[in-house]
N, C-alpha and C positions, 0 to 999 in steps of 0.2 A: 800361316801368314795370309793366304788368300781369304780364309774365312774372316779373319780380323778386318781385312780391307773391306769386305762386304758389310761388316757390322759398323764400321767407322761412321758412315753418314748417319746411320740411325742413332748412334751414341751422341754425335754432335747435335742432332735435332732435339734429342731429349734434354741435353744440357742447356741449349739455347732457349728451349721452351720453358725450362724451369726458371731461368733468370728473367726471361721476358715476363713470365707470369708474376714473379715477385715485384718487378718494376711497376707493372700495371696495378698491383694490389696496394702499393704504398701511396697514400694520399699526401700531397705536398702540405707542409705545415703552414697554417695561416699566420701572418705577422700579428704580433700583439698590438692591441690598442694602448697607447700611452695616455692615461687620464690624469690631468692636473686637477687637484681638488683642495678646497679649503680644509685647514687642519681639523676643524670641528666635525668633519665628515669621516674621519679616520676609521672609526668603529663600524659605522653603518655600511660604508662602501667595502670594508673588509668582508662583510657578509654578502653583499650584493654582487661583487665581482665574480666569485665562484659560481653563483647561480646563473649569471650571464654566460660564463664559459661553458657550463654544462649544457645549456640549451642551444647556444650558437656555435660552439666549437672554436670560438675566437678567444684567445687568452687576453688578459688585461694586466697591464702594469700600472700601479697606482703611485702617484707622487704627491705628498701632502706638504703644505706650507701655508703661510698667510696668502690670501688672495692677491694682495699687492705684489708679493714676490713672484708668484706664478704668472700673473698677467705681464709683468715686465720680462720674464723669461720668454714668454710667447712672443712678445714684441721684439725681443732680441734674436728670434729665429729658432726657438726650441722646436723639437719634433712632436710636440703634444698634439694629440688627435681630438681630445675633449677637454673643456674647461668647465669646472663647477665652482662658482664663486659664492662667498658668504654675503655678498651685497650686490646691488645693481650697478653701483658706480664703477667697479672694476670690469664688469662685463661691458658696460657702456664705453669704457675706455678702449677696449679692444674693438668693439663694433665700430666706433668712430674712425678707427684706423684700418677698417676692412680686414681684420684679422680673425673674425669668426664668420661662420656661415649663418647669416641673419635668419634665414628661414628655419633653421634648426633650434633656435633659441626658445627655451621654455622655462617657466618657474616651477621648481620641483616641490618644495616644502617650505614651511616657516619654522620659526623658533621663538623662544622667549629670552629676555635678558634678566639675569638674577644677580643678587648680591650674595657672596659666599664668605664663609669663615672656616677655619679649621674645625674638624669634627668635634673636638673637645672644647671649643670656644663657648663662652657663656653669653656672648653678645646677643642682645635682643634689640631690634630696630624696626620701626614701622616706616616703610618707604612712602613718603608723602611730601608735598611742597614744604620746603624749608627744614626737612628732617636733619638731625644733628649728626651728619656723617663724620665730620671732623672730630667731634667728641668721641664717637665710637672707635675711631682709629687710635685714640689714646696715645698720640705721639708717633704712631707707626705710619706706614704708607699703604696706599691702595694700588693693587696690581690690576691691570687690564691691558688690552692691546694698545699699541701706540696710536693715539687718536689721529695722527697725521696721515697714517697709511693703512692701519689694520682695521677691518670692518668692525670687530667687536669694540674696539676703542672708539670708533666713530659713533656707534650706537650709544656707548656709555657716556661720552661727552654730551651728545644730544639730550640724553635723558637727564643728566645732572644739571645741564643748563636749563632745561624745561622746568625742573623742580627747584631751581634757584639756589643750588648748592655747589655749582662748579667752581666758583671763585674760592670757596673754602679749601678745596683740595687740589686745585690745578697744579700747584707746585709740589705736591706730595705723591705724584704718580710714579709707579714702576711701569715703564712703557715696554711691555713684552712684545716679542716679534710675532707671536700668534696666540690664539686663545688658550691652547693647551699649555703653553709656557706660563701664561698668566695664572692658570689654575695651579700649576706646580708650585709657584711661590707661596700660595695659600696652603696647599697640602703639606708643605714642609714647615709651615709656621714662620716663614720669612716675612710675610706680610699678614696683618691681622684680618684684612678684608680684601676681596677682589670682585670684579665684575666680569662675568662670563656668560655663556649660553646655558640655558637650563639642561640641554642634552649633555653637555660636558659635565656639569655638576652631578648629573644622575649616575654617571659611570664610575665616579671616584669616591670610595668610601671614606677617604681622608678629609673630605670637605662636607659641609652641610649648607643648605640654602637658608639664608637669613630672611630674605624677602624677594619678591618678584616685582620688577618695575612695571608700572602701568603701560599698557600698549600705546596709549596716546602720548607718552612722554618721549617717544622716539619714532623714527620712520619704521614701517613694518620690516621685520627681519625675514627676508626671503632669499632662497638659493636659486639663482638662475644657472642653467646649464646650456652649453652649445657645442657643436662641433667646430673645430678651427677651420679656417678658410682653406687650408691645404690638405685637410683630412679626406679620406675616402668615405664611401657610403656606410661602411660599418660603424663609423663614429656617430653618425646621425641616428642609426638604429639603436646604438647603446643609449643615447639620450632618451629616445622613446621608451626603451626598457625601464630606465630610471623613473619614468612617470607612469608606469603601467600598474595594473592591479596586482601583478605578480610581485612587484617590488614593494607595494604598499605596506604589507605586514612588517617588513624590516624597518621602514621609516617609523611606523607606529611603535614598534618594540623599543626603539631608542629615544622616544619622546619628541620626535619632530611633529610639527603641526601640519595637518592636511590643508591644502589650499583648494578653493573652489575651482572646478574644471570648467 
């Protein structure tokens, strides 16, 4: 009994030392960044988020929808740390309300606007002023984003007005809630034609590009990104990463246009 009593302090020291060492060895988990991004970025950010996590040790949670929906969620008090929009207007909307960190705002990449049809469609159409879009629809409807709120729809309306054919089809739109939904209508054959981004058309084998809208028929398609006003410094760092040379190959892989730096 006496020998055990002499050993007890030593045993306690060993046990406490073991647990203390374990506690010191465990690093606290860093909170995930919540990134709100336009639906057309689903695939590319699915590649870039793991690359960021690997180099920074900071996990990322991605939430995709139309830029309009995401901007309004941020306005309503969402916990988003980063916002990536498919147009300047919705980023301007948040900036005017002091809901983004203005100094973190950058333009990441560009895109093209295309007319698509189901992959097995025989439609041939040259996109030019006065082109017969209504005739090509052959009684069907044209799917794109809702021009009142969704960026791709706004670009589409601008292009069709510029080319003088908007009035032909204004009442024949399927107003999708985001660009991916607009493409699904075409992929399923529910609409004979649709207007989406070139990057979306590139990844879906069930659709084909009929033609590309001239750049001068609509405002430039650019994707601004920014940290939200209440986000920490890691959010701004993530935005910088998206604009970095490390991220550039992924943007190129999925067909986005490089912008002058």
